[in-house]
C-alpha positions, 0 to 999 in steps of 0.5 A: 045664686052666685053669678060669674061676677060675684065673689063668694065670701066664706065664713070661717069660725075659729073654735076656741078650746079651753086649756087642759087644767093640770094639777102637779103632785110631787114632793121634789120641788125642783121637778115641780118648778120644771113642770111649772115652767114647761106648762107656761110655754104651752098655751094648751096646758094650764097649771091650776095647782101644785102640791107636795103631799098626797093628802093635800093632793086629794083635797086639791083635786076635789076643789080644783077639778083638774083635767089632768093630774101628774102624780108621783107614786112615792109621796109623804103621808100617803103613796100616790097609788092610794091617793089616786084611788081616793081621787077617783072617788071625787074627780074624773081627771086623767091621772098620769103616774110619774116615778123614778122607781123602776121596780116592776112590782110597783107597776103591777100594783097600778 
């Protein structure tokens, strides 16, 4: 029992949350550089890899097991939509599609 003269000490525990592991996939190097710099400023996000080719991205996703994949749709050797289908077989990451393409048919295929 705590008396009137006693001081109660509250214990606080800080919960440490692991940063979100991000794989960036885009064939436009200046954009990848911009994303890399943005991620460096946010401690809750950590760049674990970046690639310019969809086939390599599938391999990197399987190897690195990222939490989030920023994926361009228009990529060499394999488009981003097909790459995402393959990635879904090897990782449970959230995939965020990025594109400059404003064609509604592209969105419908997703």
